[in-house]
N, C-alpha and C positions, 0 to 999 in steps of 0.2 A: 449395489446391485439393482438392476431394473429389469423387469420382464419386457422383452422386446417383441414377443410373438403376439399374434392377434387372438390369443386365448387368455382366459383368466384362470390361474391356478385354483384347484379345488382343495389343495392341501398346502401346508407350510413348505416353503422352499428353503433348504438349509445349505450352508457351506460350512463343513466341519472337518476335523482331522480324520485320519484313516481309522482310528479306533472309535470314532463317534462319541468321544468324551468331551470335546470342546466345540461349541458352535462359534464360528467367527462372524457370521452374519445370518440374518433370517429375513425372509420376505413373508409377511403374514398374509393370510387370505384377505382379499379385498383391497390391499394396498398397492400391489404390483411393483413395489420398490422397498428397499430397506428403509428403516426409519433411523438413519445414522447421520450424525453431523461430522462428515469428513470431506476433505477437499484437497486436491493437488494443484498448486500454482502452475499454470502452463509455462512451457519453455518460451523464453523471450519476454516474460512479464514479471512484475513484482506485485505482490499482494499486500495491501494495507488493511489490516483488520481494524475496523472502526469500533465494533462492540460485539458482545455476546449476551445471551439471555437464557433464562431457565425458569420453569415452573413445575411445581409438584402438585399433582391433582389429588384431592381428598377422596380416598376410597377407604371404606371401612376395613380396618385391619391391615392397610397397606400404606401407612404413613411412617417413614423412617424418623428416628430421633435426630439424625443429622445427615447432611448431604454435602458433598464436596464437588465443585466444578473444576475440572482441569483442562487447560489448553495445552496439548502436547504437539510437538512437531518433529519431523525427521528431515534434515537437510540432506537430500539425496546426492548432492554434489560433494559433500564432505564426510558426513557421519550419518549413515542411514538407520539410525536408531531413534525411536521416539523418546524425547526428553520433555520434561515438564517446563513450560515457558511461563505459565501463570496458574495460580490456584486461588480459589475463593470458596467461601461457604455459601450454600444456598439456603433458602428458608426451609423450615421443617414442612411447611405446607403453604401453598399460595404462589404468587408470582414474585420472582426476584427482579428488582429494578435492573434494567440493562446495564451491564458494566461497560463503560465507554473508555476507550484508550485515547489519551491525549498527551503526547502525540500518538498517532496510530501505530499499532504494532506491525513491524515490517517482516514479511516472509519472502525470500528469494525464489527464483524460478525452480521448479521441480520439487519444492518442499511440500511434504504431506502434512496436513493439519488435521488434528483429531480433537473434538470436544467430547470429553467423557464426564459423566455424572455418576458419582459413586455414593451409594447409600450405606449407612452404617449398619443397620440391623434389620431392615425390612426391604422387601422388593417395592420399589417406588414406581408410580405411574408418572414418568417424567417427560416433559417437552423441553427441548433446548435447540439452540442454533446460533449462528454467528453471521455477521455481515462483513464482506470484503470488497474493497475497491481494487480492480486490476488496472495497472498502468503499463503500457508498452515500454519496454526498457529503452527504446530509442529516445524517449522523452525524459529519461532520468539521467541527470549529470552525475558523474563520479565525484 
């Protein structure tokens, strides 16, 4: 989500269920966008994930004992449910070396890609993302 208006929100913007028991995404004050690592491969393109990365920031009382990084995807042309494609453990604290795919991990058009970082026992201050090369399908041979 991104704020498209020429105003800056003065309170948190939330997308949640009707009962307000689950937040699906949040735009925090001062960011004007969600801080989520999600992407949908455009129609007519193939996405090649080259790598992903993660860091856990040291904050007193907010360091989890273990952290798991998950790459999940939903192939919207065949089975639109998120399934785990790759899992890895992240450091308890500090910067995880980028995980490089060799060969690159392939995602077909309209596939939703979600990078999730799950902490075991404490709320973590986590930074994560991934890099994708998009190639027009007319340049890809079957």
